[in-house]
N, C-alpha and C positions, 0 to 999 in steps of 0.2 A: 089803304095798301095794309096789310101785315104783313110786314116782314120777319121771317123767320133768322135770329139773327145769335150768333155763336161768341161767348167773350175768348179770347185767349188771351193770358198774362201767368207770368211767375209768380206774380207777386198778391197775395192772397189780398192785403187792402187796396190795392189798385182794382182787382176783380169786382170788389166788394162795393167800390166806390160807381164802376159802370155800371154793374146792377142796379143801384140807386138811381143814376142817372136815366138808365131805359126805361126803369119801371116810373118815368116821368113823361116819356114818349111814350105816347097812344099807339104809333104806329110799327113799333118794337114788339115783337113776342120772344119772349128770350127763351130757345131751347136748351142750351147744354154751356158749360164752362169746359175749358181746358188749361193745363198750366205748364204744359212744356208743347214742343212744336212737334211732337210724335203721337203724344195723346190727341192734338188738334187735328193731325190729318187722319185719325182714324175715325174720331168724331164726326168730321169733313164727309168723309166715306159715306158713315152708316146716316147721318142726319139730312145730307144735303141742306145746308144753310142755305138763304137767299146773302147773309150779311155776314161777315168776320170782322169784327173790333182785336184787331191784333196788332198785339206790343212786336217788339221788335228786338230787343236785349233780352235774350234768353239764353241758358245755356245750351249748348250741345247744338240740336236745328234752333237757329232764329226765327224772328219774321220774315226775312225776305226768303231764306230757304223754302219756309211752310208755303209762301205766297208761290213761288219757281216750283215747287211740288204738286201743288194745286192748280197750277196750268196746264200740267202732263197729267191729268187724271183723269179730265173730258168732264169736269165739274167747275162751271162758274159763279162762284159765291161774288159777290160784289165786296172788295176791301179795302177796311177805311184802318190805316197804319195808327195806331196810339203808343207815342212813345214820348220818353223824357228830351231825346236827342233830335236836332235838327239835321246832323249832318247825313242824315239816309233817304233825306227827299227826292233826289236825282233819281237813286236807284227804285224808291218806291213808283214811283210816277212812270219809271221805265218798265213795271211789272202791271202798267193801267191800274194802280192806285184811283180808288172814287175822291177820297180824301187822304190828309194824313194832319192829325190833331196832336198838339204837343199836351203831354200833362202840367199840372193837373187842367182836365177840361172842363171849360164852363159848360153848362146845361143849350145857352143859344147858340155856342157853336156845334155842340152836336147836332142837335135841331137842325143847322143849314147843312151839316153834313148828310143827316137823314134826307132832305130835302133833294141833295142830289142822287143820292141811291135810288131814291123812290123816280126820280125824272131817267136813270139811266136802266133801271128794270121795267120802265113801261115802255123805254125806247126796243131795249130787246125784247121784250114782246111784239112790237111792232115788226121787227124784223124777222123773227121767227115767222110772222103769219103771212109778211110778203113775199112773192118770188122771188129767187134768187138770181141776182145782177153780179156782172162781171166786178170784180174787185177792184176797186182804186190804186194804183202803186202809191207807195208811200212817199212822202215829200225827200226828196236827196238832204236838206239842210232841215236842221232845227228852226220851225217857227215861233217856237214857243218857249219859256221857260217858267218854272213854277220857283219861287223863291219864296222862304220862309223869312216871315217877319211878325213881329211879337209874335202872338199865340196861334196863326194864320198863316195858310201861305197865298201868294201874291204873283196872279199871271202876269209873266211880261211877254207882250210881243216882241219879236226879234226885233221886227222893223221899229220899236221904239226906243232901243239901245243907243245911246249918243257914242257911247264907249266902253271900255272896260279897262278895268285897272288890279292889276295884280297885289294880293297883300296877302303874303305866305301860303298857306293852304287855301284861300278864301280867292274868290272873284269879287270885287265890287264894279257889280255893274249900275252904270250913270245912267236915268233915267228924267232927262228934262233935268227939272231943280232938287229931284231924290234918287236916293241912289239904294243898293240892295244886296245884301252878301250870299253869293253861291258858292256852296263847298264842291270845288272841283280847282284840276290845274287847269292853266291857261293854256296848255297844249292840248290837254283832251275834249276845251270850249272852242279852240279855234278850228280843230277836226270838225264840229257842230257845224259852224259857221259858212253862208255863202261867202266865197271868196269874191261875188261879184259886188257885195254888198259892204263886207269888212276888211280891212287889211292891218295887217302887225306891221308895227311901227318900234316895236322897241319888247326887248325882254318882256317887259311888266306893260304894255298897253295894246290893244285892240283898238280899230277906230271905227266907227263906220262910213264911210266912204265919202255922202252928203254932207256930214259933218266935218271935214276937213274946209276950211277957208283959201288957203293958203300955207306956201311952204317959202320956208327962208334961212337963209344958213348965215352963220356970223363973222364969213371971211377969213375961217381960219380950218375950213373943212367941216365942221359942226352944221347939219341941218336941223330945223325944228318946224314944227307941224303946227297952225295956227289954228284954232277951233273956233266953234259958231258960235260957241258958249263963253268965248272970251280966253278960255285956257290958252295953251302950250304946251306942247312935249316935245322933248328931245327925241330926233332917229337915231335908235341905234345903228352903228356902223354895218352890223348884220342885216339890217333891213332896210336899207339905204335902198338896195334894187326895188323892194317894193314898192318905197314912193316913187323912185323914177319911173317904176313899171305904169304906174296908176295916170304921170303924167304924159306919158307916151314917150319918153324921152328913154 
């Protein structure tokens, strides 16, 4: 498959580096470059590429804005965000990005991203050839999260998360013996989680219900949740009703 590709980045050196990486990937056919969001939209409309390698931090119209505008144009290029910042990952995947690469991009990481693009494009061709079927309703609650980790994004299923701990502007997702940081507020994350599966027990803690082993109090009215991994967290007074409701009391 020859994937007609555009590079969008306001930094000439970044464009040059991506051009060199693309030259090493035989499936990529580079059709153009743009140095700002407005130029990118004009070229996308004229060239109708299969893939955009899209920077996020650009003056005036940034990469997130470009992706949103393209979604309204009736043109559906696959989008790989290429950025120096981890903090836009949630917005990127809300816009159905195929991948999210952190600069500097390694050749093998680009290759894996192109694998995903190729798979997505082939699936899209199959959908266009198939008869139309009724659309399935989107799930009400988040089923997975894509979390930046080193130079890539890791998929974490919601039902794999044991507990969530707030650390300023980040949420630490505890998954077994590992943990990952997600840039999101605890309130917005709580809204995305199934309340039948997760319970908030403190302003800084959300716990998956099956991960709670028992509840105890210290005799002075302070309650704690003992977790299956041996940790224990204090239950905030504001959230004590959540714990009681969980026990049916």
